[in-house]
All heavy atoms as an XYZ file, in Angstrom:
799
protein
N       3.674     -6.787     -1.939
C       4.045     -6.706     -3.335
C       2.907     -7.152     -4.242
O       2.941     -6.904     -5.419
C       5.288     -7.541     -3.594
C       6.559     -6.854     -3.188
S       8.009     -7.750     -3.684
C       8.739     -8.054     -2.109
N       1.916     -7.809     -3.667
C       0.801     -8.279     -4.470
C      -0.063     -7.142     -4.988
O      -0.575     -7.199     -6.095
N      -0.218     -6.075     -4.181
C      -1.100     -4.992     -4.588
C      -0.506     -4.129     -5.693
O      -1.207     -3.361     -6.325
C      -1.486     -4.127     -3.382
C      -0.355     -3.338     -2.778
C       0.422     -4.081     -1.703
O       0.122     -5.243     -1.415
O       1.363     -3.485     -1.162
N       0.769     -4.236     -5.966
C       1.384     -3.422     -7.013
C       1.469     -4.142     -8.348
O       2.012     -3.614     -9.299
C       2.771     -2.936     -6.573
C       3.693     -4.078     -6.224
O       3.550     -5.167     -6.758
N       4.618     -3.824     -5.339
N       0.957     -5.364     -8.412
C       0.904     -6.085     -9.674
C       2.160     -6.843    -10.049
O       2.227     -7.433    -11.116
N       3.156     -6.871     -9.182
C       4.403     -7.548     -9.518
C       4.345     -9.054     -9.273
O       5.090     -9.801     -9.864
C       5.569     -6.943     -8.741
C       5.946     -5.519     -9.151
C       6.973     -4.948     -8.195
C       6.477     -5.490    -10.566
N       3.457     -9.486     -8.385
C       3.376    -10.913     -8.081
C       2.007    -11.512     -8.351
O       1.808    -12.691     -8.144
C       3.731    -11.164     -6.606
C       5.158    -10.859     -6.199
C       5.338    -11.088     -4.714
C       6.138    -11.698     -6.986
N       1.064    -10.735     -8.757
C      -0.288    -11.255     -8.945
C      -1.101    -11.100     -7.671
O      -0.602    -10.663     -6.643
N      -2.364    -11.479     -7.727
C      -3.262    -11.327     -6.588
C      -2.981    -12.385     -5.527
O      -2.745    -13.537     -5.834
C      -4.706    -11.449     -7.033
C      -5.248    -10.212     -7.741
C      -5.254     -9.016     -6.842
O      -4.412     -8.143     -6.978
N      -6.181     -8.946     -5.933
N      -3.030    -11.960     -4.280
C      -2.944    -12.881     -3.151
C      -4.043    -12.507     -2.167
O      -4.434    -11.350     -2.080
C      -1.568    -12.829     -2.448
C      -0.476    -13.368     -3.344
C      -1.226    -11.435     -1.989
N      -4.563    -13.487     -1.462
C      -5.611    -13.235     -0.481
C      -4.972    -12.664      0.778
O      -3.991    -13.210      1.293
C      -6.354    -14.538     -0.145
O      -6.803    -15.128     -1.363
C      -7.533    -14.272      0.762
N      -5.543    -11.583      1.266
C      -4.996    -10.926      2.452
C      -5.160    -11.807      3.685
O      -6.139    -12.552      3.805
C      -5.693     -9.592      2.663
N      -4.206    -11.717      4.589
C      -4.243    -12.380      5.888
C      -4.375    -13.894      5.808
O      -4.981    -14.521      6.651
C      -5.364    -11.809      6.762
C      -5.264    -10.321      6.912
C      -6.182     -9.486      6.287
C      -4.222     -9.744      7.627
C      -6.074     -8.111      6.409
C      -4.108     -8.369      7.745
C      -5.041     -7.571      7.136
O      -4.936     -6.229      7.248
N      -3.857    -14.490      4.776
C      -3.848    -15.938      4.643
C      -2.417    -16.417      4.580
O      -1.556    -15.747      4.024
C      -4.562    -16.365      3.355
C      -5.977    -16.812      3.544
C      -6.483    -17.402      2.264
C      -7.210    -18.678      2.578
N      -7.811    -19.269      1.416
N      -2.173    -17.575      5.152
C      -0.844    -18.166      5.047
C      -0.591    -18.469      3.581
O      -1.445    -18.995      2.886
C      -0.786    -19.439      5.880
C       0.589    -19.916      6.147
C       0.551    -21.058      7.145
C       1.937    -21.305      7.664
N       1.936    -22.279      8.742
N       0.599    -18.119      3.110
C       0.885    -18.273      1.689
C       2.076    -19.186      1.474
O       3.007    -19.202      2.264
C       1.189    -16.915      1.064
C       0.023    -15.960      1.146
C       0.443    -14.590      0.635
N      -0.605    -13.636      0.829
C      -0.675    -12.814      1.866
N       0.260    -12.821      2.778
N      -1.673    -11.972      1.981
N       2.019    -19.906      0.394
C       3.148    -20.690     -0.064
C       3.585    -20.077     -1.383
O       2.773    -19.894     -2.283
C       2.763    -22.157     -0.283
C       3.816    -22.903     -1.068
C       4.992    -23.320     -0.462
C       3.657    -23.132     -2.426
C       5.974    -23.965     -1.177
C       4.644    -23.779     -3.163
C       5.788    -24.193     -2.530
O       6.770    -24.822     -3.255
N       4.860    -19.742     -1.462
C       5.387    -19.179     -2.691
C       6.325    -20.191     -3.340
O       7.274    -20.648     -2.710
C       6.154    -17.882     -2.425
C       5.285    -16.764     -1.907
C       5.324    -16.381     -0.577
C       4.428    -16.091     -2.772
C       4.527    -15.349     -0.114
C       3.624    -15.059     -2.313
C       3.683    -14.695     -0.988
O       2.896    -13.676     -0.540
N       6.085    -20.519     -4.605
C       6.999    -21.435     -5.297
C       8.361    -20.763     -5.498
O       8.491    -19.538     -5.416
C       6.304    -21.695     -6.634
C       5.291    -20.630     -6.792
C       4.965    -20.100     -5.428
N       9.387    -21.570     -5.758
C      10.751    -21.024     -5.894
C      10.868    -19.890     -6.916
O      11.568    -18.906     -6.655
C      11.577    -22.234     -6.322
C      10.839    -23.404     -5.769
C       9.388    -23.031     -5.845
N      10.178    -19.977     -8.061
C      10.317    -18.900     -9.057
C       9.731    -17.588     -8.541
O      10.227    -16.510     -8.873
C       9.692    -19.307    -10.404
C       8.196    -19.390    -10.388
N       7.522    -20.509     -9.945
C       7.252    -18.497    -10.746
C       6.222    -20.302    -10.039
N       6.025    -19.088    -10.521
N       8.701    -17.652     -7.692
C       8.137    -16.431     -7.111
C       9.090    -15.850     -6.069
O       9.263    -14.629     -5.977
C       6.761    -16.711     -6.489
O       5.900    -17.233     -7.502
C       6.147    -15.453     -5.916
N       9.725    -16.729     -5.294
C      10.710    -16.260     -4.313
C      11.886    -15.584     -5.016
O      12.372    -14.543     -4.561
C      11.207    -17.427     -3.451
C      10.144    -18.012     -2.538
S       9.512    -16.829     -1.333
C      10.940    -16.613     -0.299
N      12.318    -16.149     -6.134
C      13.407    -15.532     -6.907
C      12.986    -14.158     -7.407
O      13.762    -13.202     -7.374
C      13.793    -16.435     -8.076
C      14.492    -17.701     -7.642
C      14.658    -18.714     -8.770
O      14.276    -18.417     -9.921
O      15.161    -19.814     -8.489
N      11.735    -14.058     -7.852
C      11.217    -12.771     -8.330
C      11.215    -11.753     -7.188
O      11.563    -10.591     -7.374
C       9.823    -12.979     -8.905
C       9.263    -11.801     -9.654
C       7.910    -12.202    -10.255
N       7.351    -11.171    -11.059
C       7.286    -11.180    -12.375
N       7.773    -12.196    -13.045
N       6.727    -10.188    -13.037
N      10.818    -12.186     -5.992
C      10.813    -11.292     -4.829
C      12.225    -10.804     -4.512
O      12.411     -9.631     -4.176
C      10.240    -12.012     -3.609
C       8.756    -12.188     -3.623
S       8.284    -12.915     -2.033
C       6.777    -13.711     -2.487
N      13.193    -11.689     -4.619
C      14.582    -11.288     -4.369
C      15.049    -10.248     -5.387
O      15.738     -9.288     -5.028
C      15.522    -12.504     -4.393
C      15.360    -13.404     -3.204
N      15.703    -13.040     -1.928
C      14.873    -14.661     -3.112
C      15.453    -14.025     -1.093
N      14.935    -15.029     -1.785
N      14.681    -10.419     -6.639
C      15.062     -9.446     -7.673
C      14.387     -8.110     -7.394
O      15.020     -7.051     -7.486
C      14.708     -9.972     -9.085
C      14.894     -8.886    -10.128
C      15.544    -11.195     -9.422
N      13.106     -8.150     -7.021
C      12.378     -6.912     -6.712
C      13.067     -6.183     -5.561
O      13.326     -4.981     -5.626
C      10.900     -7.206     -6.384
C      10.176     -7.700     -7.634
C      10.214     -5.972     -5.795
C       8.816     -8.306     -7.366
N      13.392     -6.909     -4.496
C      14.051     -6.293     -3.338
C      15.408     -5.716     -3.737
O      15.772     -4.617     -3.349
C      14.212     -7.339     -2.216
C      15.023     -6.907     -1.019
C      14.621     -5.610     -0.325
N      13.220     -5.468     -0.108
C      12.602     -4.288      0.021
N      13.284     -3.157     -0.039
N      11.317     -4.225      0.200
N      16.166     -6.449     -4.529
C      17.472     -5.980     -4.980
C      17.340     -4.686     -5.780
O      18.080     -3.718     -5.552
C      18.151     -7.052     -5.834
C      19.498     -6.690     -6.435
C      20.553     -6.590     -5.338
C      19.918     -7.715     -7.462
N      16.368     -4.638     -6.686
C      16.176     -3.434     -7.499
C      15.705     -2.263     -6.646
O      16.175     -1.132     -6.813
C      15.191     -3.714     -8.641
C      15.704     -4.680     -9.718
C      14.584     -5.044    -10.688
C      16.888     -4.098    -10.457
N      14.788     -2.515     -5.701
C      14.336     -1.448     -4.808
C      15.489     -0.913     -3.957
O      15.634      0.295     -3.786
C      13.207     -1.948     -3.904
C      11.848     -2.142     -4.554
C      10.895     -2.844     -3.587
C      11.259     -0.825     -5.033
N      16.294     -1.827     -3.436
C      17.432     -1.416     -2.605
C      18.453     -0.608     -3.393
O      19.224      0.156     -2.815
C      18.125     -2.638     -1.992
C      17.302     -3.279     -0.882
O      16.330     -2.652     -0.419
O      17.644     -4.414     -0.492
N      18.456     -0.760     -4.705
C      19.403     -0.025     -5.542
C      18.781      1.209     -6.180
O      19.334      1.777     -7.116
C      20.001     -0.952     -6.598
C      21.077     -1.825     -5.986
O      22.170     -1.344     -5.724
N      20.765     -3.074     -5.717
N      17.620      1.615     -5.685
C      17.047      2.889     -6.078
C      16.113      2.888     -7.265
O      15.703      3.950     -7.713
N      15.754      1.724     -7.786
C      14.818      1.699     -8.908
C      13.405      1.921     -8.399
O      13.037      1.442     -7.321
C      14.894      0.371     -9.658
C      16.142      0.236    -10.494
C      17.252     -0.434    -10.003
C      16.219      0.794    -11.764
C      18.410     -0.549    -10.756
C      17.372      0.680    -12.524
C      18.454      0.007    -12.006
O      19.598     -0.100    -12.756
N      12.606      2.643     -9.166
C      11.224      2.888     -8.789
C      10.375      1.668     -9.121
O      10.783      0.798     -9.899
C      10.677      4.112     -9.540
O      10.524      3.805    -10.911
N       9.181      1.624     -8.550
C       8.257      0.521     -8.849
C       7.911      0.521    -10.336
O       7.758     -0.538    -10.940
C       6.991      0.648     -8.006
C       7.245      0.383     -6.535
S       7.977     -1.229     -6.244
C       6.531     -2.194     -6.100
N       7.809      1.695    -10.940
C       7.491      1.777    -12.368
C       8.620      1.169    -13.200
O       8.366      0.438    -14.164
C       7.247      3.227    -12.782
C       6.791      3.349    -14.210
S       5.313      2.372    -14.478
C       4.249      3.576    -15.128
N       9.861      1.443    -12.835
C      10.998      0.874    -13.559
C      11.022     -0.645    -13.409
O      11.301     -1.369    -14.363
C      12.300      1.476    -13.056
N      10.696     -1.125    -12.210
C      10.668     -2.566    -11.975
C       9.547     -3.220    -12.770
O       9.723     -4.295    -13.354
C      10.557     -2.864    -10.462
C      11.806     -2.348     -9.737
C      10.351     -4.347    -10.208
C      11.719     -2.368     -8.234
N       8.390     -2.568    -12.821
C       7.279     -3.102    -13.622
C       7.660     -3.170    -15.099
O       7.353     -4.151    -15.781
C       6.026     -2.240    -13.445
C       5.310     -2.487    -12.153
C       4.038     -1.658    -12.092
C       3.291     -1.914    -10.818
N       2.005     -1.222    -10.779
N       8.327     -2.144    -15.591
C       8.768     -2.140    -16.996
C       9.754     -3.277    -17.245
O       9.678     -3.956    -18.268
C       9.433     -0.812    -17.350
O       8.517      0.231    -17.270
N      10.667     -3.485    -16.301
C      11.639     -4.562    -16.410
C      10.928     -5.909    -16.505
O      11.195     -6.708    -17.406
C      12.585     -4.545    -15.207
C      13.414     -5.790    -15.073
C      14.529     -5.977    -15.869
C      13.059     -6.778    -14.167
C      15.295     -7.138    -15.765
C      13.818     -7.929    -14.052
C      14.933     -8.111    -14.853
N       9.993     -6.177    -15.586
C       9.324     -7.474    -15.590
C       8.373     -7.644    -16.772
O       8.164     -8.761    -17.246
C       8.605     -7.719    -14.264
C       9.515     -8.251    -13.197
C       9.826     -7.495    -12.088
C      10.088     -9.504    -13.320
C      10.680     -7.979    -11.111
C      10.945    -10.003    -12.358
C      11.239     -9.240    -11.250
N       7.796     -6.552    -17.266
C       6.943     -6.657    -18.454
C       7.755     -7.170    -19.636
O       7.327     -8.077    -20.361
C       6.304     -5.309    -18.774
N       8.940     -6.619    -19.814
C       9.811     -7.075    -20.905
C      10.339     -8.479    -20.621
O      10.357     -9.335    -21.504
C      10.967     -6.097    -21.100
N      10.736     -8.734    -19.396
C      11.293    -10.038    -19.031
C      10.249    -11.143    -19.206
O      10.548    -12.209    -19.746
C      11.802    -10.006    -17.587
C      12.475    -11.273    -17.159
C      13.794    -11.507    -17.508
C      11.794    -12.224    -16.409
C      14.432    -12.683    -17.119
C      12.416    -13.393    -16.019
C      13.741    -13.631    -16.375
N       9.016    -10.870    -18.766
C       7.945    -11.868    -18.888
C       7.571    -12.125    -20.346
O       7.068    -13.193    -20.678
C       6.715    -11.444    -18.092
C       6.961    -11.471    -16.578
O       7.939    -12.125    -16.146
O       6.191    -10.829    -15.847
N       7.833    -11.139    -21.202
C       7.585    -11.309    -22.639
C       8.792    -11.961    -23.325
O       8.876    -11.991    -24.545
C       7.270     -9.964    -23.281
N       9.725    -12.447    -22.499
C      10.944    -13.115    -22.966
C      11.845    -12.202    -23.786
O      12.573    -12.648    -24.666
C      10.609    -14.406    -23.713
C       9.889    -15.412    -22.824
C       9.608    -16.733    -23.504
O      10.066    -16.953    -24.639
O       8.918    -17.555    -22.874
N      11.793    -10.920    -23.472
C      12.672     -9.932    -24.098
C      13.731     -9.537    -23.070
O      13.670     -8.460    -22.476
C      11.851     -8.717    -24.554
C      12.699     -7.647    -25.211
O      13.889     -7.907    -25.517
O      12.176     -6.530    -25.399
N      14.681    -10.431    -22.848
C      15.697    -10.213    -21.821
C      16.526     -8.969    -22.131
O      16.816     -8.161    -21.247
C      16.599    -11.458    -21.667
C      17.714    -11.197    -20.668
C      15.771    -12.660    -21.246
N      16.891     -8.789    -23.389
C      17.677     -7.612    -23.772
C      16.892     -6.332    -23.498
O      17.426     -5.363    -22.965
C      18.061     -7.690    -25.251
C      19.009     -6.587    -25.678
C      19.450     -6.743    -27.122
O      19.627     -7.884    -27.587
O      19.619     -5.701    -27.784
N      15.612     -6.329    -23.837
C      14.770     -5.167    -23.571
C      14.603     -4.913    -22.081
O      14.552     -3.768    -21.642
N      14.516     -5.998    -21.300
C      14.377     -5.864    -19.851
C      15.612     -5.188    -19.262
O      15.504     -4.244    -18.477
C      14.153     -7.238    -19.218
N      16.775     -5.668    -19.664
C      18.013     -5.070    -19.163
C      18.165     -3.634    -19.635
O      18.605     -2.757    -18.886
C      19.211     -5.908    -19.593
C      19.290     -7.306    -18.971
C      20.444     -8.092    -19.567
C      19.409     -7.222    -17.463
N      17.787     -3.386    -20.876
C      17.865     -2.029    -21.432
C      16.951     -1.076    -20.664
O      17.306      0.077    -20.437
C      17.510     -2.065    -22.909
S      17.756     -0.503    -23.742
N      15.774     -1.570    -20.239
C      14.840     -0.706    -19.506
C      15.428     -0.264    -18.168
O      15.094      0.808    -17.666
C      13.501     -1.417    -19.283
O      13.622     -2.438    -18.314
N      16.305     -1.073    -17.588
C      16.952     -0.682    -16.335
C      18.136      0.240    -16.567
O      18.401      1.140    -15.774
C      17.421     -1.922    -15.568
C      16.331     -2.830    -15.019
C      16.960     -4.026    -14.325
C      15.410     -2.090    -14.069
N      18.850     -0.001    -17.654
C      20.063      0.775    -17.911
C      19.762      2.119    -18.572
O      20.506      3.076    -18.379
C      21.018     -0.043    -18.771
C      21.493     -1.294    -18.040
S      22.347     -2.455    -19.085
C      23.925     -1.662    -19.239
N      18.698      2.193    -19.345
C      18.327      3.426    -20.046
C      16.841      3.707    -19.843
O      16.048      3.519    -20.755
C      18.616      3.293    -21.550
C      20.065      3.025    -21.830
O      20.923      3.711    -21.307
N      20.340      2.031    -22.638
N      16.456      4.164    -18.651
C      15.031      4.403    -18.429
C      14.528      5.536    -19.311
O      15.251      6.477    -19.608
C      14.952      4.785    -16.947
C      16.305      5.290    -16.619
C      17.263      4.549    -17.518
N      13.302      5.394    -19.751
C      12.689      6.456    -20.544
C      12.412      7.665    -19.674
O      12.588      7.637    -18.456
N      11.980      8.721    -20.291
C      11.748      9.963    -19.550
C      10.717      9.784    -18.450
O      10.883     10.276    -17.347
C      11.291     11.062    -20.519
C      11.175     12.421    -19.860
C      10.856     13.507    -20.854
O      11.301     13.417    -22.000
O      10.132     14.435    -20.467
N       9.632      9.045    -18.716
C       8.587      8.886    -17.700
C       9.107      8.117    -16.498
O       8.791      8.443    -15.359
C       7.361      8.184    -18.286
O       7.705      6.880    -18.734
N       9.930      7.076    -16.717
C      10.486      6.337    -15.601
C      11.427      7.210    -14.784
O      11.453      7.132    -13.566
C      11.218      5.071    -16.079
C      10.304      3.963    -16.541
C       9.941      4.068    -18.010
O      10.366      5.045    -18.668
O       9.231      3.195    -18.502
N      12.197      8.052    -15.464
C      13.105      8.948    -14.758
C      12.313      9.904    -13.871
O      12.669     10.133    -12.717
C      13.970      9.743    -15.757
O      14.701      8.815    -16.551
C      14.939     10.665    -15.049
N      11.219     10.431    -14.387
C      10.393     11.338    -13.592
C       9.767     10.615    -12.414
O       9.712     11.155    -11.308
C       9.300     11.970    -14.465
C       9.791     12.946    -15.524
C       8.625     13.411    -16.392
C      10.483     14.141    -14.888
N       9.303      9.399    -12.620
C       8.707      8.632    -11.531
C       9.771      8.300    -10.492
O       9.527      8.376     -9.290
C       8.005      7.373    -12.066
C       6.762      7.795    -12.857
C       7.630      6.414    -10.948
C       6.108      6.700    -13.639
N      10.972      7.945    -10.948
C      12.073      7.673    -10.020
C      12.337      8.904     -9.160
O      12.474      8.810     -7.944
C      13.335      7.276    -10.787
C      14.553      7.178     -9.922
C      14.775      6.052     -9.142
C      15.484      8.213     -9.873
C      15.895      5.964     -8.331
C      16.595      8.120     -9.056
C      16.799      7.003     -8.298
O      17.899      6.930     -7.491
N      12.399     10.058     -9.803
C      12.641     11.299     -9.055
C      11.521     11.557     -8.060
O      11.769     11.973     -6.932
C      12.773     12.478    -10.018
C      14.054     12.465    -10.793
C      14.155     13.664    -11.697
N      15.293     13.549    -12.570
C      15.417     14.198    -13.699
N      14.480     15.026    -14.100
N      16.492     14.030    -14.448
N      10.287     11.310     -8.471
C       9.150     11.516     -7.568
C       9.226     10.558     -6.382
O       8.962     10.947     -5.243
C       7.833     11.313     -8.317
N       9.603      9.301     -6.639
C       9.765      8.335     -5.554
C      10.814      8.819     -4.562
O      10.619      8.774     -3.354
C      10.196      6.965     -6.091
C       9.083      6.228     -6.811
O       7.919      6.682     -6.745
O       9.380      5.206     -7.444
N      11.959      9.269     -5.075
C      13.046      9.731     -4.194
C      12.630     10.996     -3.450
O      12.971     11.189     -2.291
C      14.322     10.002     -5.002
C      14.898      8.785     -5.683
C      15.493      7.756     -4.708
N      14.494      7.015     -3.983
C      14.119      5.753     -4.225
N      14.688      5.060     -5.148
N      13.190      5.167     -3.507
N      11.893     11.894     -4.120
C      11.441     13.136     -3.498
C      10.501     12.830     -2.342
O      10.638     13.387     -1.251
C      10.759     14.019     -4.540
C      10.295     15.349     -4.022
C      11.211     16.309     -3.620
C       8.943     15.656     -3.940
C      10.793     17.539     -3.135
C       8.520     16.878     -3.457
C       9.442     17.818     -3.057
O       9.030     19.024     -2.581
N       9.565     11.911     -2.558
C       8.632     11.534     -1.504
C       9.382     10.904     -0.336
O       9.110     11.218      0.823
C       7.582     10.557     -2.045
C       6.541     10.067     -1.054
C       5.774     11.240     -0.450
C       5.585      9.103     -1.733
N      10.336     10.054     -0.624
C      11.138      9.414      0.428
C      11.879     10.473      1.240
O      11.898     10.431      2.467
C      12.129      8.437     -0.203
C      12.965      7.676      0.792
C      13.918      6.713      0.095
O      13.622      6.238     -1.003
O      14.973      6.446      0.691
N      12.472     11.444      0.564
C      13.198     12.524      1.240
C      12.250     13.353      2.101
O      12.593     13.727      3.230
C      13.899     13.424      0.209
O      14.797     12.611     -0.557
C      14.679     14.542      0.867
N      11.060     13.627      1.592
C      10.078     14.384      2.379
C       9.688     13.641      3.655
O       9.572     14.252      4.726
C       8.828     14.674      1.548
C       8.945     15.760      0.499
C       7.652     15.861     -0.305
C       9.265     17.102      1.144
N       9.495     12.335      3.552
C       9.119     11.547      4.730
C      10.238     11.531      5.769
O       9.984     11.656      6.972
C       8.743     10.122      4.316
C       7.456      9.998      3.495
C       7.285      8.570      2.987
C       6.250     10.435      4.315
N      11.472     11.411      5.311
C      12.620     11.441      6.229
C      12.731     12.803      6.895
O      12.946     12.909      8.106
C      13.919     11.076      5.479
C      13.900      9.596      5.076
C      15.149     11.395      6.320
C      14.999      9.201      4.105
N      12.562     13.870      6.114
C      12.642     15.234      6.650
C      11.534     15.479      7.666
O      11.767     16.100      8.710
C      12.572     16.256      5.506
O      13.623     15.977      4.573
C      12.704     17.676      6.011
N      10.345     14.969      7.383
C       9.234     15.130      8.313
C       9.545     14.435      9.639
O       9.303     14.993     10.707
C       7.951     14.562      7.715
C       6.767     14.683      8.632
C       5.527     14.116      8.013
N       4.416     14.233      8.929
C       3.219     13.798      8.678
N       2.961     13.209      7.530
N       2.259     13.937      9.552
N      10.086     13.231      9.580
C      10.433     12.492     10.798
C      11.467     13.260     11.608
O      11.354     13.383     12.831
C      10.957     11.107     10.440
C      11.254     10.259     11.635
C      11.735      8.874     11.238
C      12.077      8.073     12.483
N      12.643      6.779     12.178
N      12.481     13.815     10.927
C      13.511     14.593     11.621
C      12.913     15.842     12.258
O      13.286     16.225     13.378
C      14.634     14.964     10.662
C      15.509     13.787     10.290
C      16.616     14.198      9.333
C      17.471     13.006      8.948
N      18.528     13.376      8.000
N      11.990     16.501     11.559
C      11.342     17.693     12.102
C      10.532     17.344     13.347
O      10.542     18.090     14.338
C      10.447     18.330     11.047
N       9.851     16.203     13.322
C       9.081     15.779     14.493
C      10.005     15.484     15.675
O       9.673     15.801     16.824
C       8.230     14.553     14.146
C       7.072     14.877     13.214
C       6.366     13.643     12.669
O       6.861     12.501     12.846
O       5.308     13.819     12.041
N      11.166     14.885     15.406
C      12.139     14.620     16.460
C      12.657     15.927     17.054
O      12.794     16.059     18.280
C      13.303     13.790     15.919
C      12.939     12.363     15.597
C      14.054     11.604     14.882
O      15.157     12.173     14.666
O      13.816     10.437     14.516
N      12.943     16.901     16.185
C      13.417     18.205     16.666
C      12.347     18.905     17.499
O      12.656     19.523     18.527
C      13.834     19.088     15.493
C      15.152     18.724     14.828
C      15.351     19.563     13.566
C      16.312     18.918     15.794
N      11.113     18.799     17.087
C      10.013     19.401     17.843
C       9.902     18.748     19.215
O       9.691     19.438     20.225
C       8.698     19.254     17.074
C       7.474     19.921     17.685
C       7.700     21.420     17.853
C       6.251     19.668     16.817
N      10.076     17.427     19.263
C      10.063     16.720     20.543
C      11.186     17.193     21.451
O      10.981     17.409     22.657
N      12.374     17.365     20.888
C      13.517     17.861     21.672
C      13.251     19.285     22.176
O      13.577     19.618     23.325
C      14.797     17.825     20.844
C      15.370     16.446     20.556
C      16.527     16.561     19.550
C      15.834     15.771     21.837
N      12.679     20.104     21.325
C      12.368     21.482     21.716
C      11.356     21.494     22.877
O      11.528     22.236     23.839
C      11.816     22.266     20.526
C      11.412     23.710     20.767
C      12.616     24.542     21.187
C      10.762     24.288     19.529
N      10.360     20.652     22.783
C       9.366     20.576     23.870
C       9.994     20.081     25.169
O       9.621     20.540     26.250
C       8.194     19.683     23.447
C       7.314     20.342     22.399
O       7.252     21.559     22.311
N       6.648     19.531     21.606
N      10.948     19.146     25.047
C      11.663     18.667     26.247
C      12.456     19.793     26.886
O      12.500     19.931     28.108
C      12.621     17.538     25.875
C      12.037     16.161     25.882
C      13.054     15.094     25.595
O      14.204     15.203     26.099
O      12.725     14.180     24.847
N      13.118     20.589     26.053
C      13.936     21.692     26.552
C      13.072     22.745     27.246
O      13.511     23.373     28.211
C      14.738     22.324     25.429
C      15.836     21.417     24.885
S      16.658     22.058     23.430
C      17.380     23.568     24.033
N      11.863     22.939     26.776
C      10.961     23.926     27.372
C      10.450     23.465     28.719
O      10.078     24.285     29.554
C       9.785     24.208     26.442
C      10.149     25.016     25.236
C       8.946     25.297     24.385
N       9.302     26.100     23.224
C       8.548     26.255     22.171
N       7.360     25.659     22.105
N       8.944     26.992     21.172
N      10.380     22.156     28.928
C       9.841     21.616     30.199
C      10.803     21.771     31.349
O      11.952     21.777     31.310
C       9.519     20.134     30.041
O       8.561     19.945     29.020
C-alpha cells in the first residue's frame, strides 16, 4: 500500500512498525477495497478526510465523479479479464490432459 501513496513511503524489505492510526487506515483501505471501491476512489476519500472534510470524504464515496466511475469500471474490467484468463488456462490444461 506504500507504493500507491495511501500510507506514505516505506523502505522495502525492512521490518516495519505501524502506529495504531496507520493500522486503522489500513483496515479502512481493506474494507473499501473489499467493497469494490477503486484505488482512485479511496485516494479521493483520504484526500478529503486528511483535509478534515469528513462530509466531502463521505460524499466522494457515495457520489463518485465521472472519472472515478470510469476508473472503477476499468479496475473491475481488468479484474474480470484476469479471472477469465485464469479460467481459460485451466480449460487448456484440462484439454491437454484429455488429449494425453
